[in-house]
N, CA and C of each residue as an Amber inpcrd file, in Angstrom:
protein
   120
 -21.4560000  -4.9490000 -17.5490000 -20.0220000  -5.0510000 -17.7400000
 -19.4970000  -6.1430000 -16.8010000 -18.5820000  -6.9900000 -17.2820000
 -18.0540000  -8.0560000 -16.4320000 -17.1880000  -7.4960000 -15.3080000
 -17.0670000  -8.2900000 -14.2200000 -16.1980000  -7.8920000 -13.1130000
 -14.7460000  -7.8240000 -13.5630000 -14.3370000  -8.8010000 -14.3610000
 -12.9940000  -8.8300000 -14.9220000 -12.9820000  -9.8230000 -16.0840000
 -11.9050000  -9.7560000 -16.8690000 -11.7660000 -10.6220000 -18.0400000
 -10.4220000 -11.3300000 -17.9500000 -10.4220000 -12.6250000 -18.2420000
  -9.1950000 -13.4000000 -18.3150000  -8.8320000 -13.5640000 -19.7860000
  -7.6140000 -13.1480000 -20.1290000  -7.1150000 -13.3050000 -21.4980000
  -6.0080000 -14.3590000 -21.4550000  -6.2420000 -15.4650000 -22.1390000
  -5.2400000 -16.5380000 -22.2120000  -4.4480000 -16.3200000 -23.4910000
  -3.1340000 -16.2300000 -23.3490000  -2.3000000 -15.7870000 -24.4540000
  -0.9700000 -16.5240000 -24.4620000  -0.0830000 -16.0530000 -25.3120000
   1.2890000 -16.5690000 -25.3810000   2.1990000 -15.4160000 -25.7660000
   3.4840000 -15.6300000 -25.6700000   4.4580000 -14.5910000 -25.9950000
   4.2670000 -14.1320000 -27.4390000   4.2800000 -12.8430000 -27.6620000
   4.1650000 -12.2980000 -29.0110000   2.7560000 -12.2790000 -29.5630000
   1.7560000 -12.4620000 -28.7120000   0.3670000 -12.4830000 -29.1610000
  -0.1350000 -11.0430000 -29.3120000   0.0560000 -10.4850000 -30.4760000
  -0.2900000  -9.0860000 -30.7410000  -1.7950000  -8.8540000 -30.6320000
  -2.5850000  -9.8140000 -31.0460000  -4.0360000  -9.6670000 -30.9610000
  -4.4760000  -9.5110000 -29.5050000  -3.9090000 -10.3040000 -28.6240000
  -4.2410000 -10.1830000 -27.1990000  -3.8440000  -8.8040000 -26.6790000
  -2.7000000  -8.2970000 -27.1110000  -2.2690000  -6.9580000 -26.7000000
  -3.3110000  -5.9080000 -27.0890000  -3.8390000  -6.0050000 -28.2940000
  -4.8430000  -5.0480000 -28.7690000  -6.1430000  -5.1600000 -27.9720000
  -6.5590000  -6.3840000 -27.6940000  -7.7840000  -6.5950000 -26.9180000
  -7.6130000  -6.0370000 -25.5060000  -6.4850000  -6.3210000 -24.8900000
  -6.2300000  -5.8350000 -23.5360000  -6.1980000  -4.3130000 -23.5060000
  -5.5980000  -3.6960000 -24.4990000  -5.5680000  -2.2320000 -24.5670000
  -6.9870000  -1.6570000 -24.6240000  -7.8360000  -2.2590000 -25.4480000
  -9.2240000  -1.7820000 -25.5600000  -9.9730000  -1.9630000 -24.2420000
  -9.7870000  -3.0920000 -23.6040000 -10.4500000  -3.3280000 -22.3270000
  -9.9660000  -2.3420000 -21.2690000  -8.6610000  -2.0770000 -21.2410000
  -8.1100000  -1.0860000 -20.3030000  -8.7400000   0.2850000 -20.5240000
  -8.8590000   0.6790000 -21.7860000  -9.4470000   1.9810000 -22.1020000
 -10.9000000   2.0710000 -21.6500000 -11.5770000   0.9360000 -21.5710000
 -12.9890000   0.9060000 -21.1410000 -13.1290000   0.6860000 -19.6430000
 -11.9910000   0.5790000 -18.9580000 -12.0220000   0.4250000 -17.5100000
 -12.3380000  -0.9760000 -17.0260000 -12.1590000  -1.9650000 -17.8900000
 -12.4380000  -3.3600000 -17.5180000 -11.1530000  -3.9770000 -16.9590000
 -11.1940000  -4.5010000 -15.7380000 -10.0130000  -5.1710000 -15.1870000
  -9.6700000  -6.4140000 -16.0180000  -8.3900000  -6.5740000 -16.3100000
  -7.9360000  -7.6720000 -17.1610000  -6.8700000  -8.4720000 -16.4340000
  -6.9870000  -9.7930000 -16.5290000  -5.9660000 -10.7140000 -16.0280000
  -5.4150000 -11.4340000 -17.2440000  -4.1140000 -11.3320000 -17.4340000
  -3.4760000 -11.9800000 -18.5820000  -2.7450000 -13.2200000 -18.0980000
  -2.9790000 -14.3300000 -18.7770000  -2.3360000 -15.5870000 -18.4240000
  -1.6180000 -16.1260000 -19.6420000  -0.3210000 -16.3200000 -19.5170000
   0.5010000 -16.8560000 -20.6040000   0.6130000 -18.3700000 -20.4350000
   0.2470000 -19.1040000 -21.4770000   0.2960000 -20.5710000 -21.4150000
   1.6900000 -21.1110000 -21.1280000   2.7150000 -20.3300000 -21.4340000
   4.0910000 -20.7620000 -21.1510000   4.3400000 -20.8590000 -19.6520000
   3.4920000 -20.2250000 -18.8550000   3.6400000 -20.3060000 -17.3970000
   3.2280000 -21.6640000 -16.8580000   2.5670000 -22.4800000 -17.6720000
   2.2080000 -23.8350000 -17.2770000   3.3660000 -24.7680000 -17.6500000
   4.0850000 -25.1690000 -16.6960000   5.2310000 -26.0670000 -16.9420000
   4.7850000 -27.5050000 -16.7190000   5.0410000 -28.3400000 -17.6790000
   4.6250000 -29.7530000 -17.5500000   5.6810000 -30.5550000 -16.8120000
């Protein structure tokens, strides 16, 4: 099992929400990063 998982996503990304929920249920630490947080 990985130490943690990085999920790169965006606002309204329902698929990422589902993946994160499954990982949480399996006890896998998840870090979510929204691309909108990168300001050019």
